[in-house]
N, C-alpha and C positions, 0 to 999 in steps of 0.2 A: 503493499501498498505505500502512496505517495501522502507525506506529509510537509507544509509547507511550516519554517520556524521564524517567526517573523523577532526582529530583534529590536526590542524599545528600551532605549536612552535617556536618560537625562544630559540634555548637552553642559548644563552646570556643573554636573559631575565629572563630566571628560575635561571641562575648562580646569577643572580644581587639582588634575594632575599634573605632576613634572613630566618631564619630557620621558625621564626613565622610565614611569608608570605607564605612559603610551606607549613605548617601546616594549615593556614586557606584555601590554595586553596584545598588540598589533603580533607579536611573536607569538603566543596563545592562540590566535588566531590563526596566522599559518599552520602551526603544530594542528588543529584540529582539522584545518580545508584540507590537509595533505594526507590526513589519518583516513578520514571520512570520505576522500576522494581514490585511495586506495584500496579501502573494503568495498567497495563497489557501491556504496549507500549514499555519494552526494550525487544529485543531476544539476542544483547549478547552484549558485548563491554569487551572493553582489553585497556591496558597501553602497547605501545612496549619500548623492549630495545630500550636505547642510537641507534644513530644514527652511532656511529663507530661502532655498530654490525652489519650493513647491508651486506649482497652481493647480486650482483647486475647480472642475468643471460640472455645471450641472445644466439642463435642459427645464427649462418650466416655460406651460404656457406656449412650447414650441419655440421661445428664445433661448440661446445658447450666455450663461452666465460664466464669466471668469473671473476666480478674486488668485490674489497673490496668497502663499501659503497652502498650510494644510487645511482639512476641512473641518478638524476641530483644537479646538485650545484646551492643550495637555502639559502636564510637566515632562512626562515620554514621551518621544517621538519615534516611528518607525526609522532605522536608522538601517535597515541592511535585511538580511531574510537566506537561509541556505529552505533550497528544493532536495527534501531526501527520501530514499524509499528505505523503511524498516517494514518487518514482519506484525507489526503491532504497535497501540498507542503506547507500551512501555518504552516499547523501542524508542520510536520515536522521543518518548520523555526523557530518556539516559542520552539522544543523543544529545537535545537540548540543554540538559545540566549541564555538560560541558563546555557548552558555549560560554566563554567570557567574559561577557556581559550580565547571563546568569547571576555573577558576582554583584553588581551594581545596578541593575535593569531588572528588564521582563520578558520573558521569551513564551513568546507563544504560538502553541502548537495547533496549528488547522489540519485537518485532513482534508485531503482533494475529492474530489467527485469524480470518480473515473467512470466511462461510458465507454461499453464493451461493445 
């Protein structure tokens, strides 16, 4: 089964990190990406540009509305994702717990709808 692991972080927390701490986290991300890639579980993944680059689009009564920024104002913002293959939710949760941002943010685990 495929799961999307959505990585939410508070940009203020990351801004408070020293250069050494950022380097440590990024090293952990590289190691995790390599490990789940080598295991065959990683299907895709990416870090997103800062939330300040986000654009939200809505269509209301046939009119396109475009807004700068994310759809919702929250403390934690979507910073990246992994798309993984896991045998079940427990295995996906196990991978999510290994994501470095789980220590300072939140990882949302969402199964994909797979149509045959």
